[in-house]
PDB file of N, CA, C and O in Angstrom, chain B, residues numbered from 101:
ATOM      1  N   MET B 101      11.144  10.997  -2.698  1.00  0.00           N
ATOM      2  CA  MET B 101      11.210  12.445  -2.715  1.00  0.00           C
ATOM      3  C   MET B 101      10.580  12.973  -1.426  1.00  0.00           C
ATOM      4  O   MET B 101       9.451  12.603  -1.104  1.00  0.00           O
ATOM      5  N   PRO B 102      11.275  13.816  -0.694  1.00  0.00           N
ATOM      6  CA  PRO B 102      10.708  14.384   0.527  1.00  0.00           C
ATOM      7  C   PRO B 102       9.533  15.305   0.230  1.00  0.00           C
ATOM      8  O   PRO B 102       9.453  15.903  -0.843  1.00  0.00           O
ATOM      9  N   LYS B 103       8.624  15.412   1.193  1.00  0.00           N
ATOM     10  CA  LYS B 103       7.453  16.267   0.999  1.00  0.00           C
ATOM     11  C   LYS B 103       7.825  17.740   0.887  1.00  0.00           C
ATOM     12  O   LYS B 103       7.044  18.522   0.346  1.00  0.00           O
ATOM     13  N   GLU B 104       8.986  18.139   1.379  1.00  0.00           N
ATOM     14  CA  GLU B 104       9.386  19.540   1.297  1.00  0.00           C
ATOM     15  C   GLU B 104       9.628  19.968  -0.148  1.00  0.00           C
ATOM     16  O   GLU B 104       9.584  21.159  -0.456  1.00  0.00           O
ATOM     17  N   ASP B 105       9.883  19.001  -1.042  1.00  0.00           N
ATOM     18  CA  ASP B 105      10.175  19.317  -2.440  1.00  0.00           C
ATOM     19  C   ASP B 105       8.924  19.524  -3.279  1.00  0.00           C
ATOM     20  O   ASP B 105       9.036  19.879  -4.452  1.00  0.00           O
ATOM     21  N   THR B 106       7.752  19.319  -2.726  1.00  0.00           N
ATOM     22  CA  THR B 106       6.528  19.450  -3.512  1.00  0.00           C
ATOM     23  C   THR B 106       6.119  20.909  -3.654  1.00  0.00           C
ATOM     24  O   THR B 106       6.496  21.763  -2.852  1.00  0.00           O
ATOM     25  N   ILE B 107       5.339  21.170  -4.698  1.00  0.00           N
ATOM     26  CA  ILE B 107       4.823  22.512  -4.970  1.00  0.00           C
ATOM     27  C   ILE B 107       3.369  22.536  -4.527  1.00  0.00           C
ATOM     28  O   ILE B 107       2.576  21.701  -4.964  1.00  0.00           O
ATOM     29  N   LYS B 108       3.007  23.479  -3.669  1.00  0.00           N
ATOM     30  CA  LYS B 108       1.619  23.603  -3.208  1.00  0.00           C
ATOM     31  C   LYS B 108       1.026  24.867  -3.810  1.00  0.00           C
ATOM     32  O   LYS B 108       1.624  25.941  -3.741  1.00  0.00           O
ATOM     33  N   ILE B 109      -0.172  24.730  -4.409  1.00  0.00           N
ATOM     34  CA  ILE B 109      -0.816  25.859  -5.072  1.00  0.00           C
ATOM     35  C   ILE B 109      -2.326  25.654  -5.014  1.00  0.00           C
ATOM     36  O   ILE B 109      -2.791  24.518  -4.921  1.00  0.00           O
ATOM     37  N   GLU B 110      -3.090  26.732  -5.068  1.00  0.00           N
ATOM     38  CA  GLU B 110      -4.551  26.637  -5.038  1.00  0.00           C
ATOM     39  C   GLU B 110      -5.107  26.633  -6.445  1.00  0.00           C
ATOM     40  O   GLU B 110      -4.488  27.141  -7.380  1.00  0.00           O
ATOM     41  N   GLY B 111      -6.298  26.046  -6.579  1.00  0.00           N
ATOM     42  CA  GLY B 111      -6.964  25.995  -7.867  1.00  0.00           C
ATOM     43  C   GLY B 111      -8.453  25.766  -7.699  1.00  0.00           C
ATOM     44  O   GLY B 111      -8.955  25.665  -6.579  1.00  0.00           O
ATOM     45  N   THR B 112      -9.160  25.683  -8.827  1.00  0.00           N
ATOM     46  CA  THR B 112     -10.605  25.484  -8.839  1.00  0.00           C
ATOM     47  C   THR B 112     -10.926  24.232  -9.634  1.00  0.00           C
ATOM     48  O   THR B 112     -10.378  24.025 -10.717  1.00  0.00           O
ATOM     49  N   VAL B 113     -11.817  23.390  -9.102  1.00  0.00           N
ATOM     50  CA  VAL B 113     -12.218  22.164  -9.793  1.00  0.00           C
ATOM     51  C   VAL B 113     -13.121  22.543 -10.965  1.00  0.00           C
ATOM     52  O   VAL B 113     -14.133  23.219 -10.784  1.00  0.00           O
ATOM     53  N   GLU B 114     -12.749  22.104 -12.165  1.00  0.00           N
ATOM     54  CA  GLU B 114     -13.496  22.436 -13.376  1.00  0.00           C
ATOM     55  C   GLU B 114     -14.342  21.274 -13.880  1.00  0.00           C
ATOM     56  O   GLU B 114     -15.395  21.489 -14.481  1.00  0.00           O
ATOM     57  N   GLU B 115     -13.885  20.029 -13.638  1.00  0.00           N
ATOM     58  CA  GLU B 115     -14.584  18.876 -14.208  1.00  0.00           C
ATOM     59  C   GLU B 115     -14.339  17.648 -13.342  1.00  0.00           C
ATOM     60  O   GLU B 115     -13.242  17.454 -12.818  1.00  0.00           O
ATOM     61  N   LEU B 116     -15.378  16.819 -13.195  1.00  0.00           N
ATOM     62  CA  LEU B 116     -15.253  15.540 -12.504  1.00  0.00           C
ATOM     63  C   LEU B 116     -15.000  14.460 -13.542  1.00  0.00           C
ATOM     64  O   LEU B 116     -15.690  14.406 -14.561  1.00  0.00           O
ATOM     65  N   LEU B 117     -14.019  13.601 -13.295  1.00  0.00           N
ATOM     66  CA  LEU B 117     -13.678  12.508 -14.193  1.00  0.00           C
ATOM     67  C   LEU B 117     -13.834  11.195 -13.431  1.00  0.00           C
ATOM     68  O   LEU B 117     -13.958  11.214 -12.206  1.00  0.00           O
ATOM     69  N   PRO B 118     -13.833  10.051 -14.125  1.00  0.00           N
ATOM     70  CA  PRO B 118     -13.986   8.764 -13.428  1.00  0.00           C
ATOM     71  C   PRO B 118     -12.851   8.495 -12.436  1.00  0.00           C
ATOM     72  O   PRO B 118     -11.770   9.078 -12.528  1.00  0.00           O
ATOM     73  N   ASN B 119     -13.125   7.604 -11.492  1.00  0.00           N
ATOM     74  CA  ASN B 119     -12.152   7.136 -10.493  1.00  0.00           C
ATOM     75  C   ASN B 119     -11.620   8.254  -9.599  1.00  0.00           C
ATOM     76  O   ASN B 119     -10.426   8.302  -9.304  1.00  0.00           O
ATOM     77  N   MET B 120     -12.511   9.157  -9.166  1.00  0.00           N
ATOM     78  CA  MET B 120     -12.143  10.232  -8.237  1.00  0.00           C
ATOM     79  C   MET B 120     -10.996  11.090  -8.777  1.00  0.00           C
ATOM     80  O   MET B 120     -10.109  11.504  -8.031  1.00  0.00           O
ATOM     81  N   THR B 121     -11.031  11.343 -10.066  1.00  0.00           N
ATOM     82  CA  THR B 121     -10.051  12.210 -10.714  1.00  0.00           C
ATOM     83  C   THR B 121     -10.749  13.499 -11.112  1.00  0.00           C
ATOM     84  O   THR B 121     -11.925  13.484 -11.474  1.00  0.00           O
ATOM     85  N   PHE B 122     -10.040  14.599 -11.048  1.00  0.00           N
ATOM     86  CA  PHE B 122     -10.622  15.910 -11.305  1.00  0.00           C
ATOM     87  C   PHE B 122      -9.713  16.703 -12.236  1.00  0.00           C
ATOM     88  O   PHE B 122      -8.494  16.534 -12.225  1.00  0.00           O
ATOM     89  N   ARG B 123     -10.323  17.573 -13.043  1.00  0.00           N
ATOM     90  CA  ARG B 123      -9.553  18.528 -13.835  1.00  0.00           C
ATOM     91  C   ARG B 123      -9.591  19.842 -13.063  1.00  0.00           C
ATOM     92  O   ARG B 123     -10.661  20.406 -12.829  1.00  0.00           O
ATOM     93  N   VAL B 124      -8.415  20.323 -12.670  1.00  0.00           N
ATOM     94  CA  VAL B 124      -8.294  21.501 -11.816  1.00  0.00           C
ATOM     95  C   VAL B 124      -7.548  22.598 -12.573  1.00  0.00           C
ATOM     96  O   VAL B 124      -6.494  22.356 -13.161  1.00  0.00           O
ATOM     97  N   THR B 125      -8.110  23.808 -12.551  1.00  0.00           N
ATOM     98  CA  THR B 125      -7.431  24.972 -13.115  1.00  0.00           C
ATOM     99  C   THR B 125      -6.749  25.709 -11.972  1.00  0.00           C
ATOM    100  O   THR B 125      -7.401  26.111 -11.008  1.00  0.00           O
ATOM    101  N   LEU B 126      -5.448  25.885 -12.079  1.00  0.00           N
ATOM    102  CA  LEU B 126      -4.660  26.500 -11.020  1.00  0.00           C
ATOM    103  C   LEU B 126      -4.709  28.020 -11.105  1.00  0.00           C
ATOM    104  O   LEU B 126      -5.185  28.584 -12.090  1.00  0.00           O
ATOM    105  N   GLU B 127      -4.209  28.677 -10.055  1.00  0.00           N
ATOM    106  CA  GLU B 127      -4.191  30.142 -10.002  1.00  0.00           C
ATOM    107  C   GLU B 127      -3.426  30.755 -11.167  1.00  0.00           C
ATOM    108  O   GLU B 127      -3.774  31.834 -11.647  1.00  0.00           O
ATOM    109  N   ASN B 128      -2.377  30.061 -11.623  1.00  0.00           N
ATOM    110  CA  ASN B 128      -1.541  30.606 -12.687  1.00  0.00           C
ATOM    111  C   ASN B 128      -2.081  30.297 -14.085  1.00  0.00           C
ATOM    112  O   ASN B 128      -1.440  30.634 -15.080  1.00  0.00           O
ATOM    113  N   GLY B 129      -3.259  29.656 -14.172  1.00  0.00           N
ATOM    114  CA  GLY B 129      -3.890  29.384 -15.458  1.00  0.00           C
ATOM    115  C   GLY B 129      -3.654  27.992 -16.006  1.00  0.00           C
ATOM    116  O   GLY B 129      -4.316  27.596 -16.965  1.00  0.00           O
ATOM    117  N   MET B 130      -2.726  27.230 -15.426  1.00  0.00           N
ATOM    118  CA  MET B 130      -2.469  25.860 -15.885  1.00  0.00           C
ATOM    119  C   MET B 130      -3.638  24.955 -15.522  1.00  0.00           C
ATOM    120  O   MET B 130      -4.334  25.190 -14.534  1.00  0.00           O
ATOM    121  N   THR B 131      -3.849  23.911 -16.335  1.00  0.00           N
ATOM    122  CA  THR B 131      -4.863  22.903 -16.043  1.00  0.00           C
ATOM    123  C   THR B 131      -4.152  21.580 -15.795  1.00  0.00           C
ATOM    124  O   THR B 131      -3.305  21.169 -16.589  1.00  0.00           O
ATOM    125  N   VAL B 132      -4.495  20.905 -14.684  1.00  0.00           N
ATOM    126  CA  VAL B 132      -3.854  19.643 -14.323  1.00  0.00           C
ATOM    127  C   VAL B 132      -4.913  18.604 -13.982  1.00  0.00           C
ATOM    128  O   VAL B 132      -6.056  18.944 -13.675  1.00  0.00           O
ATOM    129  N   LEU B 133      -4.520  17.334 -14.039  1.00  0.00           N
ATOM    130  CA  LEU B 133      -5.357  16.245 -13.552  1.00  0.00           C
ATOM    131  C   LEU B 133      -4.974  15.995 -12.102  1.00  0.00           C
ATOM    132  O   LEU B 133      -3.791  15.890 -11.780  1.00  0.00           O
ATOM    133  N   ALA B 134      -5.966  15.899 -11.230  1.00  0.00           N
ATOM    134  CA  ALA B 134      -5.690  15.728  -9.805  1.00  0.00           C
ATOM    135  C   ALA B 134      -6.559  14.617  -9.232  1.00  0.00           C
ATOM    136  O   ALA B 134      -7.686  14.403  -9.679  1.00  0.00           O
ATOM    137  N   HIS B 135      -6.026  13.916  -8.239  1.00  0.00           N
ATOM    138  CA  HIS B 135      -6.796  12.908  -7.518  1.00  0.00           C
ATOM    139  C   HIS B 135      -6.764  13.251  -6.031  1.00  0.00           C
ATOM    140  O   HIS B 135      -5.929  14.036  -5.583  1.00  0.00           O
ATOM    141  N   LEU B 136      -7.682  12.654  -5.273  1.00  0.00           N
ATOM    142  CA  LEU B 136      -7.760  12.923  -3.834  1.00  0.00           C
ATOM    143  C   LEU B 136      -6.638  12.204  -3.100  1.00  0.00           C
ATOM    144  O   LEU B 136      -6.247  11.100  -3.480  1.00  0.00           O
ATOM    145  N   CYS B 137      -6.124  12.830  -2.051  1.00  0.00           N
ATOM    146  CA  CYS B 137      -5.131  12.168  -1.220  1.00  0.00           C
ATOM    147  C   CYS B 137      -5.826  11.099  -0.369  1.00  0.00           C
ATOM    148  O   CYS B 137      -7.051  11.098  -0.250  1.00  0.00           O
ATOM    149  N   GLY B 138      -5.063  10.215   0.206  1.00  0.00           N
ATOM    150  CA  GLY B 138      -5.604   9.082   0.944  1.00  0.00           C
ATOM    151  C   GLY B 138      -6.460   9.463   2.137  1.00  0.00           C
ATOM    152  O   GLY B 138      -7.488   8.830   2.378  1.00  0.00           O
ATOM    153  N   LYS B 139      -6.064  10.481   2.891  1.00  0.00           N
ATOM    154  CA  LYS B 139      -6.832  10.873   4.076  1.00  0.00           C
ATOM    155  C   LYS B 139      -8.186  11.453   3.691  1.00  0.00           C
ATOM    156  O   LYS B 139      -9.165  11.263   4.413  1.00  0.00           O
ATOM    157  N   MET B 140      -8.255  12.160   2.558  1.00  0.00           N
ATOM    158  CA  MET B 140      -9.543  12.696   2.110  1.00  0.00           C
ATOM    159  C   MET B 140     -10.460  11.556   1.662  1.00  0.00           C
ATOM    160  O   MET B 140     -11.672  11.623   1.863  1.00  0.00           O
ATOM    161  N   ARG B 141      -9.891  10.515   1.058  1.00  0.00           N
ATOM    162  CA  ARG B 141     -10.696   9.348   0.660  1.00  0.00           C
ATOM    163  C   ARG B 141     -11.215   8.610   1.894  1.00  0.00           C
ATOM    164  O   ARG B 141     -12.376   8.203   1.937  1.00  0.00           O
ATOM    165  N   MET B 142     -10.347   8.438   2.901  1.00  0.00           N
ATOM    166  CA  MET B 142     -10.743   7.717   4.111  1.00  0.00           C
ATOM    167  C   MET B 142     -11.850   8.445   4.863  1.00  0.00           C
ATOM    168  O   MET B 142     -12.736   7.799   5.422  1.00  0.00           O
ATOM    169  N   ARG B 143     -11.820   9.753   4.890  1.00  0.00           N
ATOM    170  CA  ARG B 143     -12.804  10.542   5.636  1.00  0.00           C
ATOM    171  C   ARG B 143     -14.005  10.946   4.787  1.00  0.00           C
ATOM    172  O   ARG B 143     -14.851  11.722   5.232  1.00  0.00           O
ATOM    173  N   ASN B 144     -14.080  10.410   3.550  1.00  0.00           N
ATOM    174  CA  ASN B 144     -15.206  10.648   2.635  1.00  0.00           C
ATOM    175  C   ASN B 144     -15.482  12.134   2.426  1.00  0.00           C
ATOM    176  O   ASN B 144     -16.634  12.566   2.461  1.00  0.00           O
ATOM    177  N   ILE B 145     -14.434  12.908   2.211  1.00  0.00           N
ATOM    178  CA  ILE B 145     -14.598  14.333   1.914  1.00  0.00           C
ATOM    179  C   ILE B 145     -14.944  14.459   0.442  1.00  0.00           C
ATOM    180  O   ILE B 145     -14.203  13.987  -0.421  1.00  0.00           O
ATOM    181  N   ARG B 146     -16.072  15.097   0.158  1.00  0.00           N
ATOM    182  CA  ARG B 146     -16.566  15.226  -1.212  1.00  0.00           C
ATOM    183  C   ARG B 146     -16.028  16.499  -1.847  1.00  0.00           C
ATOM    184  O   ARG B 146     -15.900  17.532  -1.190  1.00  0.00           O
ATOM    185  N   VAL B 147     -15.717  16.409  -3.124  1.00  0.00           N
ATOM    186  CA  VAL B 147     -15.254  17.559  -3.896  1.00  0.00           C
ATOM    187  C   VAL B 147     -16.177  17.696  -5.093  1.00  0.00           C
ATOM    188  O   VAL B 147     -16.437  16.717  -5.792  1.00  0.00           O
ATOM    189  N   PHE B 148     -16.677  18.905  -5.337  1.00  0.00           N
ATOM    190  CA  PHE B 148     -17.609  19.166  -6.426  1.00  0.00           C
ATOM    191  C   PHE B 148     -17.031  20.212  -7.371  1.00  0.00           C
ATOM    192  O   PHE B 148     -16.051  20.886  -7.051  1.00  0.00           O
ATOM    193  N   VAL B 149     -17.654  20.334  -8.537  1.00  0.00           N
ATOM    194  CA  VAL B 149     -17.240  21.341  -9.515  1.00  0.00           C
ATOM    195  C   VAL B 149     -17.423  22.729  -8.900  1.00  0.00           C
ATOM    196  O   VAL B 149     -18.460  23.014  -8.302  1.00  0.00           O
ATOM    197  N   GLY B 150     -16.429  23.576  -9.046  1.00  0.00           N
ATOM    198  CA  GLY B 150     -16.481  24.926  -8.500  1.00  0.00           C
ATOM    199  C   GLY B 150     -15.801  25.073  -7.153  1.00  0.00           C
ATOM    200  O   GLY B 150     -15.588  26.196  -6.696  1.00  0.00           O
ATOM    201  N   ASP B 151     -15.453  23.966  -6.499  1.00  0.00           N
ATOM    202  CA  ASP B 151     -14.777  24.045  -5.204  1.00  0.00           C
ATOM    203  C   ASP B 151     -13.353  24.572  -5.378  1.00  0.00           C
ATOM    204  O   ASP B 151     -12.682  24.276  -6.367  1.00  0.00           O
ATOM    205  N   THR B 152     -12.911  25.351  -4.406  1.00  0.00           N
ATOM    206  CA  THR B 152     -11.523  25.806  -4.372  1.00  0.00           C
ATOM    207  C   THR B 152     -10.734  24.795  -3.557  1.00  0.00           C
ATOM    208  O   THR B 152     -11.106  24.480  -2.426  1.00  0.00           O
ATOM    209  N   VAL B 153      -9.652  24.288  -4.122  1.00  0.00           N
ATOM    210  CA  VAL B 153      -8.860  23.243  -3.476  1.00  0.00           C
ATOM    211  C   VAL B 153      -7.392  23.647  -3.455  1.00  0.00           C
ATOM    212  O   VAL B 153      -6.945  24.480  -4.243  1.00  0.00           O
ATOM    213  N   LYS B 154      -6.653  23.034  -2.530  1.00  0.00           N
ATOM    214  CA  LYS B 154      -5.208  23.197  -2.484  1.00  0.00           C
ATOM    215  C   LYS B 154      -4.610  21.898  -3.018  1.00  0.00           C
ATOM    216  O   LYS B 154      -4.956  20.816  -2.544  1.00  0.00           O
ATOM    217  N   VAL B 155      -3.720  21.997  -3.995  1.00  0.00           N
ATOM    218  CA  VAL B 155      -3.124  20.805  -4.593  1.00  0.00           C
ATOM    219  C   VAL B 155      -1.621  20.793  -4.350  1.00  0.00           C
ATOM    220  O   VAL B 155      -0.991  21.825  -4.120  1.00  0.00           O
ATOM    221  N   GLU B 156      -1.072  19.582  -4.409  1.00  0.00           N
ATOM    222  CA  GLU B 156       0.350  19.357  -4.208  1.00  0.00           C
ATOM    223  C   GLU B 156       0.879  18.713  -5.483  1.00  0.00           C
ATOM    224  O   GLU B 156       0.327  17.719  -5.955  1.00  0.00           O
ATOM    225  N   MET B 157       1.948  19.276  -6.040  1.00  0.00           N
ATOM    226  CA  MET B 157       2.495  18.784  -7.300  1.00  0.00           C
ATOM    227  C   MET B 157       3.962  18.421  -7.129  1.00  0.00           C
ATOM    228  O   MET B 157       4.678  19.021  -6.327  1.00  0.00           O
ATOM    229  N   SER B 158       4.398  17.425  -7.899  1.00  0.00           N
ATOM    230  CA  SER B 158       5.803  17.069  -7.948  1.00  0.00           C
ATOM    231  C   SER B 158       6.505  17.990  -8.943  1.00  0.00           C
ATOM    232  O   SER B 158       5.933  18.308  -9.985  1.00  0.00           O
ATOM    233  N   PRO B 159       7.712  18.419  -8.653  1.00  0.00           N
ATOM    234  CA  PRO B 159       8.420  19.267  -9.623  1.00  0.00           C
ATOM    235  C   PRO B 159       8.826  18.506 -10.883  1.00  0.00           C
ATOM    236  O   PRO B 159       9.232  19.120 -11.870  1.00  0.00           O
ATOM    237  N   TYR B 160       8.720  17.173 -10.862  1.00  0.00           N
ATOM    238  CA  TYR B 160       9.123  16.361 -12.010  1.00  0.00           C
ATOM    239  C   TYR B 160       8.012  16.182 -13.028  1.00  0.00           C
ATOM    240  O   TYR B 160       8.294  16.003 -14.213  1.00  0.00           O
ATOM    241  N   ASP B 161       6.739  16.225 -12.594  1.00  0.00           N
ATOM    242  CA  ASP B 161       5.608  16.063 -13.512  1.00  0.00           C
ATOM    243  C   ASP B 161       4.558  17.107 -13.150  1.00  0.00           C
ATOM    244  O   ASP B 161       3.776  16.921 -12.218  1.00  0.00           O
ATOM    245  N   LEU B 162       4.552  18.199 -13.892  1.00  0.00           N
ATOM    246  CA  LEU B 162       3.654  19.308 -13.574  1.00  0.00           C
ATOM    247  C   LEU B 162       2.279  19.159 -14.202  1.00  0.00           C
ATOM    248  O   LEU B 162       1.486  20.100 -14.162  1.00  0.00           O
ATOM    249  N   SER B 163       1.971  17.993 -14.787  1.00  0.00           N
ATOM    250  CA  SER B 163       0.649  17.785 -15.386  1.00  0.00           C
ATOM    251  C   SER B 163      -0.290  17.038 -14.444  1.00  0.00           C
ATOM    252  O   SER B 163      -1.486  16.939 -14.719  1.00  0.00           O
ATOM    253  N   LYS B 164       0.237  16.510 -13.331  1.00  0.00           N
ATOM    254  CA  LYS B 164      -0.570  15.749 -12.375  1.00  0.00           C
ATOM    255  C   LYS B 164      -0.400  16.339 -10.985  1.00  0.00           C
ATOM    256  O   LYS B 164       0.635  16.919 -10.657  1.00  0.00           O
ATOM    257  N   ALA B 165      -1.450  16.178 -10.169  1.00  0.00           N
ATOM    258  CA  ALA B 165      -1.415  16.747  -8.817  1.00  0.00           C
ATOM    259  C   ALA B 165      -2.242  15.885  -7.873  1.00  0.00           C
ATOM    260  O   ALA B 165      -2.964  14.984  -8.298  1.00  0.00           O
ATOM    261  N   ARG B 166      -2.121  16.184  -6.582  1.00  0.00           N
ATOM    262  CA  ARG B 166      -2.879  15.509  -5.534  1.00  0.00           C
ATOM    263  C   ARG B 166      -3.634  16.580  -4.760  1.00  0.00           C
ATOM    264  O   ARG B 166      -3.037  17.561  -4.315  1.00  0.00           O
ATOM    265  N   ILE B 167      -4.948  16.399  -4.594  1.00  0.00           N
ATOM    266  CA  ILE B 167      -5.752  17.352  -3.826  1.00  0.00           C
ATOM    267  C   ILE B 167      -5.540  17.047  -2.348  1.00  0.00           C
ATOM    268  O   ILE B 167      -5.805  15.935  -1.893  1.00  0.00           O
ATOM    269  N   ILE B 168      -5.058  18.043  -1.601  1.00  0.00           N
ATOM    270  CA  ILE B 168      -4.759  17.812  -0.186  1.00  0.00           C
ATOM    271  C   ILE B 168      -5.686  18.578   0.747  1.00  0.00           C
ATOM    272  O   ILE B 168      -5.702  18.307   1.947  1.00  0.00           O
ATOM    273  N   TYR B 169      -6.473  19.546   0.214  1.00  0.00           N
ATOM    274  CA  TYR B 169      -7.354  20.327   1.081  1.00  0.00           C
ATOM    275  C   TYR B 169      -8.465  20.944   0.243  1.00  0.00           C
ATOM    276  O   TYR B 169      -8.225  21.429  -0.862  1.00  0.00           O
ATOM    277  N   ARG B 170      -9.691  20.921   0.782  1.00  0.00           N
ATOM    278  CA  ARG B 170     -10.830  21.584   0.130  1.00  0.00           C
ATOM    279  C   ARG B 170     -11.233  22.768   0.985  1.00  0.00           C
ATOM    280  O   ARG B 170     -11.498  22.617   2.177  1.00  0.00           O
ATOM    281  N   GLN B 171     -11.281  23.956   0.375  1.00  0.00           N
ATOM    282  CA  GLN B 171     -11.664  25.164   1.104  1.00  0.00           C
ATOM    283  C   GLN B 171     -13.138  25.098   1.474  1.00  0.00           C
ATOM    284  O   GLN B 171     -13.936  24.520   0.737  1.00  0.00           O
ATOM    285  N   ARG B 172     -13.507  25.686   2.613  1.00  0.00           N
ATOM    286  CA  ARG B 172     -14.906  25.693   3.038  1.00  0.00           C
ATOM    287  C   ARG B 172     -15.655  26.837   2.439  1.00  0.00           C
ATOM    288  O   ARG B 172     -16.850  26.993   2.693  1.00  0.00           O
TER     289      ARG B 172
END
């Protein structure tokens, strides 16, 4: 699937889960499970509860997402 087909939306981290997984509440009120993208893992970017993040979702599975950016 090309990257142009993904859905990008902002949300807030609500809960930290094991294995670098997070429960994120999106702007539209949905709650999804999200994990860090590879570049954020490589650069050791930390994400905490309450952080505003930008997530990328597949149109085929709207219950999972990938965190691609953490707001400062």
